[in-house]
Structures are given as structure tokens and as C-alpha cells.
C-alpha positions as CSV (number, residue, x, y, z in Angstrom):
1,M,0.8,5.6,5.4
2,Q,-1.6,8.2,4.1
3,E,-2.8,6.5,1.1
4,V,-3.0,3.2,3.3
5,V,-5.6,4.9,5.7
6,L,-7.4,6.4,2.9
7,A,-7.9,2.8,1.1
8,L,-9.0,1.6,4.8
9,L,-11.5,4.1,4.8
10,A,-12.7,3.4,1.1
11,K,-14.0,0.0,2.1
12,E,-16.4,1.8,5.1
13,P,-16.2,4.9,7.1
14,S,-14.5,4.2,10.3
15,H,-13.3,5.8,13.8
16,G,-9.7,6.0,14.3
17,Y,-9.6,2.7,16.4
18,E,-11.0,0.6,13.7
19,V,-8.5,1.9,11.2
20,R,-5.7,1.1,13.5
21,A,-7.0,-2.5,14.2
22,R,-7.5,-3.2,10.4
23,L,-3.8,-2.0,9.8
24,R,-2.4,-4.0,12.9
25,E,-4.4,-7.0,11.6
26,A,-3.0,-6.6,7.9
27,L,0.3,-6.2,9.1
28,G,0.5,-9.0,11.5
29,P,3.4,-9.4,13.7
30,L,5.0,-6.1,12.1
31,G,1.7,-4.2,13.2
32,E,2.6,-4.8,16.8
33,G,5.1,-1.7,16.7
34,L,2.4,0.5,15.2
35,N,2.1,3.6,17.2
36,P,-1.5,4.3,17.9
37,G,-0.8,8.0,17.8
38,Q,0.4,7.6,14.1
39,V,-3.2,6.9,12.7
40,Y,-4.7,9.9,14.3
41,V,-2.2,12.1,13.4
42,T,-2.4,10.9,9.9
43,L,-6.3,11.4,9.9
44,T,-5.8,14.8,11.2
45,R,-3.4,15.4,8.5
46,L,-5.8,13.8,5.8
47,E,-8.8,16.1,7.2
48,K,-6.4,19.1,7.0
49,A,-5.9,18.2,3.1
50,G,-9.4,17.8,2.4
51,L,-9.4,14.0,1.7
52,V,-11.5,12.8,4.7
53,G,-14.2,14.4,6.5
54,W,-15.8,13.1,9.8
55,E,-19.2,12.5,11.1
56,H,-20.1,12.6,14.8
57,A,-21.0,9.1,16.1
58,E,-22.5,8.7,19.6
59,G,-20.6,6.7,21.8
60,R,-22.4,4.0,24.2
61,P,-22.9,5.1,27.8
62,D,-19.7,3.5,28.8
63,R,-17.7,5.0,26.0
64,P,-17.3,8.7,24.6
65,D,-18.7,10.0,21.5
66,R,-16.4,9.4,18.5
67,K,-15.6,10.7,15.0
68,V,-16.3,8.6,12.1
69,Y,-14.1,9.3,9.1
70,V,-15.3,9.2,5.8
71,L,-13.5,9.8,2.3
72,T,-14.4,13.1,0.3
73,P,-14.2,12.9,-3.4
74,A,-10.6,14.3,-3.5
75,G,-9.8,11.3,-1.0
76,Q,-11.5,8.8,-3.4
77,Q,-9.5,10.0,-6.5
78,R,-6.2,10.0,-4.4
79,V,-6.9,6.3,-3.4
80,A,-7.7,5.5,-6.9
81,D,-4.6,7.1,-8.1
82,W,-2.3,5.1,-5.6
83,I,-3.8,1.7,-6.4
84,T,-3.1,2.2,-10.0
85,D,0.4,3.7,-9.3
86,V,3.3,1.4,-10.2
87,G,6.1,3.7,-9.1
88,W,8.9,1.4,-7.8
89,P,11.2,1.3,-5.5
90,R,9.4,3.9,-3.9
91,L,6.8,1.7,-2.5
92,T,8.3,-0.3,0.1
93,P,7.2,-4.1,0.3
94,T,5.1,-3.0,3.5
95,E,3.3,-0.6,1.7
96,F,2.8,-2.7,-1.4
97,H,1.3,-5.5,0.8
98,L,-1.1,-2.9,2.6
99,K,-2.1,-1.8,-1.1
100,L,-3.1,-5.2,-2.3
101,V,-4.9,-6.0,1.5
102,A,-6.7,-2.6,1.1
103,A,-7.6,-2.8,-2.5
104,A,-9.1,-6.3,-1.8
105,A,-10.9,-5.6,1.3
106,A,-12.6,-2.4,-0.2
107,G,-13.0,-4.0,-3.6
108,L,-11.1,-1.2,-5.3
109,A,-9.1,-3.5,-7.3
110,D,-8.2,-7.1,-7.9
111,P,-4.8,-7.8,-6.3
112,I,-4.0,-10.1,-8.7
113,A,-4.1,-7.4,-11.6
114,I,-2.1,-5.0,-9.2
115,V,0.6,-7.3,-9.0
116,G,0.5,-7.9,-12.7
117,A,0.8,-4.3,-13.3
118,Q,3.6,-4.0,-11.0
119,R,5.3,-6.8,-12.5
120,R,5.2,-5.4,-15.9
121,E,6.6,-2.2,-14.9
122,L,9.3,-3.8,-13.0
123,L,10.1,-6.3,-16.2
124,R,10.4,-2.8,-18.1
125,C,12.9,-1.2,-15.4
126,L,14.8,-4.5,-15.5
127,R,15.1,-4.5,-19.3
128,D,16.3,-0.8,-19.3
129,A,18.9,-1.5,-16.4
130,Q,20.2,-4.6,-18.0
131,C,20.8,-2.7,-21.4
132,A,22.2,0.0,-19.3
133,V,25.0,-2.6,-17.7
134,L,25.9,-3.6,-21.3
135,D,26.4,-0.4,-22.7
136,E,29.0,0.4,-19.7
137,P,32.6,0.3,-20.6
138,D,34.5,-2.5,-18.6
139,G,35.7,-1.3,-15.2
140,S,33.0,1.3,-14.9
141,H,32.1,2.2,-11.6
142,A,28.3,2.9,-12.9
143,A,28.3,-0.7,-14.0
144,L,28.4,-2.0,-10.4
145,L,25.6,0.3,-9.2
146,L,23.7,-0.7,-12.4
147,E,24.3,-4.3,-11.6
148,G,22.9,-3.7,-7.9
149,L,20.0,-2.4,-9.6
150,V,19.3,-5.3,-11.7
151,L,19.9,-7.5,-8.6
152,R,17.2,-5.6,-6.6
153,L,14.7,-5.8,-9.3
154,Q,15.2,-9.5,-9.9
155,A,14.2,-9.8,-6.0
156,D,11.5,-7.8,-6.3
157,L,10.1,-9.5,-8.9
158,Q,10.4,-12.8,-7.0
159,W,8.6,-11.5,-4.2
160,L,5.8,-10.3,-6.8
161,D,5.9,-14.0,-7.6
162,A,5.4,-14.9,-4.1
163,C,2.6,-12.3,-3.9
164,D,0.8,-13.6,-7.0
165,R,1.0,-17.2,-5.6
166,K,-0.6,-16.2,-2.2
167,W,-3.6,-14.0,-3.7
168,N,-4.2,-16.9,-6.3
169,S,-4.1,-19.6,-3.6
170,G,-7.6,-18.5,-2.4
171,S,-6.9,-15.8,-0.1
172,R,-8.2,-12.9,-2.0
173,G,-11.0,-12.3,0.5
174,R,-9.0,-12.5,3.6
175,S,-7.8,-8.9,4.5
176,G,-5.6,-9.9,7.4
177,S,-3.4,-12.2,5.1
């Protein structure tokens, strides 16, 4: 969640409500269950970690003053590192989707390039897992676990194909997709 919030702030400085609204938009129906307090807790943690700062923004007569959160250089570096990270399966489909949306919205990276890098990493992992299955003796319990890993990687690659189709179909500029 921290990296997603940082990436949303990379687009433009925002107050907590704006960050939450963009998260909900990016997640669609899955964002309905997003706890409003979670965004503010995350922003506080990011501030304590020196990844974001804030500026005072005067409110309108009918609204109180607000904090507008901005990335620090350390926050910018963390976003850049996250965008290029291809670690899997540590990354959930929701996080990967938000990475694509945030990268496109903030102009941090081309979502198609992110999908491509992730695909190359998964293909490498799949090749290694398939080789490991072949190296296991018949009846090995580890072979069953490795078979599960192969099936998971194949499913993840199919999902990346769907991501690629979606982003190639002209939805690159839409952050809520």
C-alpha cells in the first residue's frame, strides 16, 4: 500500500482524500471496501519514514485547512525502485494493477514495458521450476509442490497477457481502468 500511495503522489501533490479517491477509482468495485483511515495511517507512516512531506493548504470557508502531501527525494527513489521491481509472487494482482495505473497516471513508466519486464521474469521462473520438476525423482513430494508452482506461474502469465491486451487496447491514458 505504501508504494501505491507514493506512486499516486508522484503524479501530483495531494491531500489524503484525493489519494483515497484515486485509489478507489483505480480499484473499481474492489475499492469500495477501502478503509478511509488506512490511507491516512499510510501517509503518517510515510511521513515518519521521510518519504513524504506536506504543505499547508488553506481550506475554503466551509472546509478546514488541509495537508497536501508531497514526495521527498527518498520517496521519489522508492517509487522508482518499486516500478522496476519484478519480484513475484510477492506482488499481488491488485498491487500489480495499481502499479500499472499509477505508473501511467504519473508518467513514471509505460505500463506495457512494466508488463513486459514482469513477463520476462515469470518466464525465467517458469523455466527454472519446470527444470526442477524434471530433476525430481518419481513419487517425490517436492515434485507436487513444484507442479503447483508451475501452474501458478502459467496462470500469472495468462493474466499478464490480459494486462497487455488491456493496456494495448488504447486504455493507457485512463487511470481508472
